C-alpha positions in Angstrom: 19.5 1.7 -6.4 15.8 1.5 -6.7 15.0 0.6 -3.3 17.0 1.9 0.0 17.0 0.0 3.0 18.8 1.2 5.7 18.9 0.5 9.3 20.2 3.4 12.0 19.7 4.5 15.4 16.1 5.6 14.8 14.9 2.8 13.3 14.7 1.2 9.8 13.5 2.4 6.6 12.2 1.8 3.3 12.3 4.3 0.8 11.6 3.5 -2.9 14.0 5.1 -5.5 13.3 4.7 -8.9 11.6 8.2 -10.2 9.8 9.4 -11.3 6.9 6.8 -11.1 8.6 4.3 -8.6 6.5 1.6 -9.7 6.1 -1.6 -7.7 7.6 -3.6 -10.1 8.5 -7.7 -9.2 12.3 -6.6 -8.6 11.0 -3.9 -5.9 8.8 -6.2 -4.4 11.1 -8.7 -4.0 13.6 -6.3 -2.4 10.9 -5.3 0.2 10.9 -8.8 1.5 14.6 -9.2 1.3 15.0 -6.1 3.6 11.8 -6.9 6.0 13.5 -10.2 6.9 16.7 -8.4 7.6 15.2 -5.5 9.6 12.9 -8.7 11.6 16.5 -10.3 12.2 17.7 -6.4 13.6 14.8 -6.6 16.2 11.8 -5.1 14.0 12.6 -1.1 14.7 9.6 1.3 13.9 9.7 1.5 10.3 9.4 4.3 7.8 7.9 4.0 4.3 9.0 6.9 2.4 10.2 7.8 -1.6 11.9 9.7 -4.0 10.6 12.2 -7.0 7.5 13.4 -8.2 5.3 10.3 -7.1 5.3 8.4 -4.1 4.5 5.2 -6.2 2.0 5.0 -9.4 1.3 0.9 -8.1 2.3 -1.9 -10.3 3.5 -1.5 -14.3 0.1 -1.8 -16.3 1.7 -3.6 -18.9 2.7 -6.4 -16.4 -0.1 -7.3 -13.7 0.6 -10.9 -13.5 -2.1 -13.1 -13.5 -1.0 -14.6 -10.2 -2.8 -11.8 -8.4 -5.9 -12.5 -9.6 -5.6 -16.1 -10.0 -8.3 -18.8 -9.0 -6.0 -20.8 -6.3 -5.5 -18.8 -2.9 -1.9 -20.7 -2.9 -1.1 -19.2 -6.2 -2.3 -15.5 -4.8 -0.2 -16.1 -1.6 2.8 -16.7 -3.8 2.8 -13.2 -5.9 5.6 -10.7 -4.6 3.0 -7.9 -4.0 0.4 -9.9 -2.2 3.6 -11.2 0.4 4.5 -7.5 0.4 1.3 -6.6 2.0 1.0 -9.8 4.3 4.4 -9.1 6.0 3.8 -5.7 6.2 0.7 -6.0 8.0 2.6 -8.6 9.8 5.2 -6.2 11.1 5.8 -6.2 14.9 6.6 -2.3 15.4 4.5 0.9 14.0 4.9 1.7 10.3 5.3 5.5 9.3 4.6 6.6 5.8 6.0 9.8 4.4 4.3 10.6 1.2 5.8 13.2 -0.9 3.7 12.7 -3.8 0.9 10.8 -5.6 -0.2 7.4 -5.3 -2.2 5.0 -7.2 -3.7 1.3 -7.0 -1.2 -0.5 -5.3 0.7 1.8 -3.9 -2.7 2.9 -1.8 -3.1 -0.5 -0.5 0.9 -0.4 0.5 -0.1 2.9 2.3 -2.7 1.5 3.9 -0.4 -1.1 5.8 1.0 1.8 7.8 -0.3 3.1 11.0 0.5 6.8 10.6 0.4 8.6 6.9 1.7 11.9 6.2 0.9 13.7 3.2 1.6 16.6 1.2 -0.7 19.4 -0.1 -1.3 18.9 -3.9 -0.9 15.5 -4.0 -3.7 13.0 -5.3 -5.0 9.5 -4.5 -6.7 7.0 -7.1 -7.8 3.2 -7.1 -8.3 3.1 -11.1 -8.8 -0.6 -11.3 -12.1 -0.8 -12.7 -10.9 1.5 -15.7 -8.3 -1.4 -16.2 -10.8 -4.0 -15.8 -9.9 -5.5 -12.7 -11.7 -6.6 -9.2 -9.7 -5.6 -5.9 -8.8 -8.1 -3.6 -11.3 -8.5 -0.8 -8.6 -8.5 1.9 -7.2 -5.6 -0.2 -10.8 -4.2 0.1 -10.9 -4.7 3.9 -7.7 -3.0 4.5 -8.6 0.2 2.0 -12.0 0.3 4.1 -10.5 0.2 7.5 -8.3 3.4 6.2 -10.3 5.3 4.1 -13.9 4.6 5.3 -16.4 2.7 3.5 -18.0 5.4 1.4 -14.9 6.8 0.4 -13.1 3.9 -0.4 -16.5 2.6 -2.8 -16.3 5.8 -4.4 -13.0 5.4 -5.1 -13.0 1.7 -6.4 -16.1 2.4 -8.6 -15.0 5.6 -10.1 -11.5 5.2 -10.4 -11.4 9.1 -10.0 -8.3 10.4 -8.2 -9.2 12.7 -4.6 -6.9 15.5 -3.2 -4.4 15.0 -0.2 -6.9 17.2 1.4 -10.1 15.0 1.3 -7.9 12.1 1.9 -6.5 14.1 4.9 -10.7 15.3 6.0 -11.7 11.5 5.7 -9.3 10.2 7.6 -6.7 8.5 5.5 -3.9 10.9 6.0 -3.2 11.6 9.8 -1.2 15.0 8.7 -1.3 17.0 5.8 1.7 20.1 5.4 3.4 21.9 2.6 5.7 19.8 0.4 8.6 21.8 2.5 7.6 20.5 5.6 7.2 16.7 5.0 10.6 15.6 6.4 10.4 17.7 9.6 6.9 16.4 10.0 7.8 12.8 9.6 10.9 13.2 11.9 8.3 14.8 14.5 6.2 11.9 14.4 8.7 9.1 14.5 10.1 10.7 17.6 6.7 10.9 19.1 6.4 7.2 18.7 9.8 6.4 20.0 8.7 7.9 23.6 6.8 4.3 23.8 8.2 1.4 25.0 9.1 -1.4 22.4 6.9 -4.1 24.1 3.7 -1.5 24.4 4.3 -0.3 20.8 4.3 -4.0 19.3 1.4 -5.1 21.7 -0.8 -2.2 20.6 0.3 -2.7 16.9 -0.7 -6.1 17.5 -4.3 -5.5 18.7 -5.0 -3.0 16.4 -4.3 -5.4 13.5 -6.3 -8.5 15.1 -9.3 -6.2 15.3 -9.2 -5.0 11.9 -8.6 -8.5 10.3 -11.3 -10.3 12.5 -14.1 -10.7 10.5 -13.7 -13.9 8.4 -15.2 -14.8 5.2 -16.6 -18.5 4.4 -14.8 -20.5 2.3 -17.8 -20.8 -0.2 -17.6 -16.9 -0.5 -13.9 -16.9 -0.8 -14.2 -19.0 -3.9 -16.8 -16.9 -5.5 -14.7 -13.7 -4.8 -11.6 -15.2 -6.6 -13.7 -16.7 -9.3 -14.8 -13.2 -10.0 -11.6 -11.7 -9.8 -10.3 -14.3 -12.4 -12.7 -14.0 -15.0 -12.3 -10.0 -14.8 -8.6 -10.3 -14.9 -9.3 -12.5 -18.2 -11.7 -10.8 -20.4 -10.9 -9.5 -23.6 -12.0 -6.0 -21.9 -9.7 -6.2 -19.4 -7.2 -6.7 -21.5 -7.6 -3.9 -24.0 -8.3 -1.2 -20.9 -5.2 -2.2 -19.4 -3.5 -1.7 -23.2 -5.3 1.6 -23.7 -4.9 3.0 -20.2 -0.9 1.6 -20.7 -0.7 4.0 -23.9 -2.2 7.1 -22.4 0.2 7.3 -19.4 3.4 6.1 -21.0 
């Protein structure tokens, strides 16, 4: 089972289970969507995002990044499983905690950015290598990343594609807590217990207000069209196709 989706007395849990890379394949993303629908039917309890294996997730499979994510038509982009997962996690009613036991790259970092509290382990790394693949990140993704990583670090990671350490991610505020590998489960449970001391209505209301403040700034339609055209042109360019092929060969 590549995705473990469980409900228990402590809340809901989504755990990636396709080690070592735990890639965000369409199959896994659709499984997340189905699980979130089930969790909502159960009252949207506090949600834990976690993973098994060496990496939290290395993001989307490089050789299978779909054009739909970069399509000029917003309605096409919004139907893509990756974008739908980001939207549904952002709209999830209760707090989300991410327990990050390993490295995270690309789309996995945006997935983690949907969490309210992120707990990482010493020695792990984070990277946004989109420019090295000839790709332009979405405006909604960049806004979410900038809100969590900070504007300066988001620019650095997106423009260089270089990885940063968990220590730096903690110092810059992306990680709320940083612990040794052997302490990750214990620290995660501590955070969940602390959140559990709040009332359901207060927790949901506070998360909703925090998300509204994140999303309060909107771009005019003509700018959104320009952004869409830039991303689609980059994705379809021969340089981008070659970059993704070479990146895939180096990381097999």
